[in-house]
C-alpha positions as semicolon CSV with decimal commas, in nm:
position;residue;x (nm);y (nm);z (nm)
1;X;0,365;-5,467;1,317
2;X;0,157;-5,194;1,147
3;X;0,338;-4,911;1,322
4;X;0,692;-4,990;1,198
5;X;0,566;-5,054;0,844
6;X;0,371;-4,724;0,845
7;X;0,675;-4,541;0,980
8;X;0,897;-4,685;0,707
9;X;0,643;-4,583;0,440
10;X;0,627;-4,224;0,575
11;X;1,008;-4,198;0,580
12;X;1,030;-4,340;0,226
13;X;0,774;-4,092;0,093
14;X;0,946;-3,801;0,272
15;X;1,286;-3,891;0,132
16;X;1,165;-3,946;-0,224
17;X;0,955;-3,628;-0,243
18;X;1,157;-3,374;-0,439
19;X;1,144;-3,003;-0,372
20;X;1,049;-2,763;-0,649
21;X;1,338;-2,605;-0,842
22;X;1,295;-2,254;-0,983
23;X;1,506;-2,024;-1,196
24;X;1,658;-1,759;-0,970
25;X;1,794;-1,417;-1,062
26;X;1,789;-1,058;-0,943
27;X;1,864;-0,772;-1,176
28;X;1,787;-0,446;-0,998
29;X;1,894;-0,233;-1,293
30;X;1,746;-0,397;-1,602
31;X;1,449;-0,583;-1,754
32;X;1,639;-0,905;-1,828
33;X;1,817;-1,169;-1,621
34;X;2,147;-1,261;-1,781
35;X;2,289;-1,467;-1,493
36;X;2,008;-1,714;-1,422
37;X;2,068;-1,997;-1,174
38;X;1,844;-2,263;-1,024
39;X;1,736;-2,262;-0,661
40;X;1,575;-2,537;-0,455
41;X;1,257;-2,410;-0,291
42;X;1,145;-2,486;0,064
43;X;0,915;-2,790;0,076
44;X;0,602;-2,578;0,135
45;X;0,658;-2,375;-0,185
46;X;0,466;-2,508;-0,486
47;X;0,516;-2,229;-0,740
48;X;0,792;-2,030;-0,910
49;X;0,752;-1,660;-0,989
50;X;0,873;-1,399;-1,235
51;X;0,846;-1,027;-1,156
52;X;0,915;-0,724;-1,372
53;X;0,912;-0,380;-1,210
54;X;0,955;-0,041;-1,373
55;X;1,003;0,291;-1,198
56;X;0,958;0,587;-1,430
57;X;1,081;0,934;-1,338
58;X;0,979;1,165;-1,623
59;X;1,164;1,026;-1,924
60;X;1,397;0,801;-1,716
61;X;1,283;0,438;-1,673
62;X;1,455;0,197;-1,430
63;X;1,369;-0,171;-1,472
64;X;1,412;-0,449;-1,216
65;X;1,362;-0,821;-1,272
66;X;1,349;-1,104;-1,021
67;X;1,276;-1,476;-1,052
68;X;1,265;-1,745;-0,786
69;X;1,052;-1,946;-0,546
70;X;0,709;-1,795;-0,479
71;X;0,727;-1,553;-0,186
72;X;0,358;-1,492;-0,130
73;X;0,037;-1,611;-0,290
74;X;-0,102;-1,256;-0,299
75;X;0,172;-1,147;-0,536
76;X;0,104;-1,416;-0,798
77;X;-0,062;-1,317;-1,123
78;X;-0,080;-0,961;-1,007
79;X;-0,039;-0,622;-1,164
80;X;0,043;-0,341;-0,924
81;X;0,057;0,015;-1,056
82;X;0,105;0,355;-0,898
83;X;0,115;0,687;-1,085
84;X;0,183;1,034;-0,955
85;X;0,210;1,263;-1,252
86;X;0,565;1,227;-1,379
87;X;0,653;0,936;-1,144
88;X;0,517;0,587;-1,202
89;X;0,582;0,243;-1,052
90;X;0,454;-0,060;-1,242
91;X;0,492;-0,424;-1,139
92;X;0,379;-0,744;-1,310
93;X;0,414;-1,087;-1,147
94;X;0,329;-1,431;-1,281
95;X;0,357;-1,767;-1,106
96;X;0,377;-2,119;-1,245
97;X;0,403;-2,480;-1,130
98;X;0,686;-2,713;-1,233
99;X;1,064;-2,717;-1,216
100;X;1,227;-2,412;-1,378
101;X;0,895;-2,305;-1,532
102;X;0,948;-1,933;-1,463
103;X;1,083;-1,827;-1,802
104;X;0,811;-1,569;-1,884
105;X;0,916;-1,253;-2,066
106;X;0,689;-0,993;-1,907
107;X;0,589;-0,651;-2,041
108;X;0,492;-0,339;-1,850
109;X;0,191;-0,132;-1,959
110;X;0,233;0,233;-1,863
111;X;-0,043;0,483;-1,797
112;X;0,041;0,649;-2,131
113;X;-0,115;0,341;-2,293
114;X;-0,433;0,354;-2,083
115;X;-0,742;0,575;-2,095
116;X;-0,862;0,805;-1,817
117;X;-1,117;0,625;-1,595
118;X;-1,297;0,918;-1,426
119;X;-1,117;0,888;-1,088
120;X;-0,919;1,192;-0,969
121;X;-0,660;1,184;-0,688
122;X;-0,434;1,443;-0,527
123;X;-0,089;1,396;-0,681
124;X;0,259;1,525;-0,611
125;X;0,618;1,413;-0,630
126;X;0,914;1,551;-0,438
127;X;1,242;1,436;-0,285
128;X;1,134;1,564;0,056
129;X;0,899;1,471;0,343
130;X;0,598;1,673;0,227
131;X;0,464;1,791;-0,106
132;X;0,190;2,019;-0,235
133;X;-0,062;1,825;-0,441
134;X;-0,260;1,894;-0,756
135;X;-0,548;1,691;-0,900
136;X;-0,441;1,403;-1,124
137;X;-0,667;1,199;-1,355
138;X;-0,627;0,825;-1,299
139;X;-0,608;0,578;-1,585
140;X;-0,691;0,214;-1,655
141;X;-0,731;0,002;-1,341
142;X;-0,590;0,271;-1,111
143;X;-0,909;0,343;-0,915
144;X;-0,765;0,417;-0,568
145;X;-0,567;0,708;-0,423
146;X;-0,244;0,655;-0,227
147;X;0,032;0,830;-0,034
148;X;0,396;0,714;-0,021
149;X;0,697;0,832;0,180
150;X;1,029;0,651;0,188
151;X;1,311;0,521;-0,029
152;X;1,291;0,397;-0,389
153;X;1,573;0,204;-0,553
154;X;1,739;0,410;-0,830
155;X;1,974;0,149;-0,979
156;X;2,263;0,226;-0,742
157;X;2,100;0,290;-0,405
158;X;1,788;0,440;-0,249
159;X;1,653;0,795;-0,288
160;X;1,402;0,935;-0,037
161;X;1,073;1,041;-0,195
162;X;0,724;1,157;-0,102
163;X;0,444;1,123;-0,352
164;X;0,068;1,089;-0,385
165;X;-0,142;0,972;-0,677
166;X;-0,341;0,685;-0,828
167;X;-0,299;0,311;-0,771
168;X;-0,469;-0,021;-0,837
169;X;-0,709;-0,193;-0,598
170;X;-0,458;-0,482;-0,562
171;X;-0,211;-0,247;-0,389
172;X;-0,472;-0,136;-0,135
173;X;-0,601;-0,491;-0,078
174;X;-0,245;-0,615;-0,018
175;X;-0,177;-0,332;0,229
176;X;-0,498;-0,417;0,420
177;X;-0,385;-0,776;0,477
178;X;-0,006;-0,729;0,510
179;X;0,049;-0,371;0,627
180;X;0,352;-0,313;0,400
181;X;0,545;-0,436;0,099
182;X;0,865;-0,630;0,156
183;X;1,029;-0,592;-0,185
184;X;1,377;-0,492;-0,301
185;X;1,281;-0,167;-0,472
186;X;1,145;-0,017;-0,144
187;X;1,377;0,085;0,138
188;X;1,288;-0,075;0,473
189;X;1,061;0,156;0,670
190;X;0,892;0,312;0,365
191;X;0,523;0,389;0,416
192;X;0,241;0,336;0,166
193;X;-0,124;0,398;0,250
194;X;-0,444;0,417;0,052
195;X;-0,672;0,712;0,111
């Protein structure tokens, strides 16, 4: 008699357990989400996320915002920055628990706002496969050197780039455990490595 009663209890708990609901939006050409919807997360997801990304090419800044069900614990509460002279990529992600909790309005801090930290990396930026580097003084929490080759989202599509410069330890740690980034602003097959 215990088995059927236990089975009924397990089925009841499974049916009454509600999945997390998160705000969902993707704006690959702006810092705000104007068309926010709700999405039901898979049962193993316990957090919602908000991400703000900025790519800066000289004086041109391209913002991208996404919200949804948490995609990876390593990306929660993280700041990922890369600078290569006149090209910068900045990303801020926060995660939260609770239905539709991901309403954060995030801000990007650029290297212009940060002080030099004593680390120097080879840096270059070019829309080709190789580039000639010059020394670049890293700022803030950018204490690692990196190399990138591949496509970056420009608001309408992907442009192929090669660049080297400074990055945060979080970028290098993530690459050590995952091998690559699977995010919208990078074209599939793009390569990032820390040096």
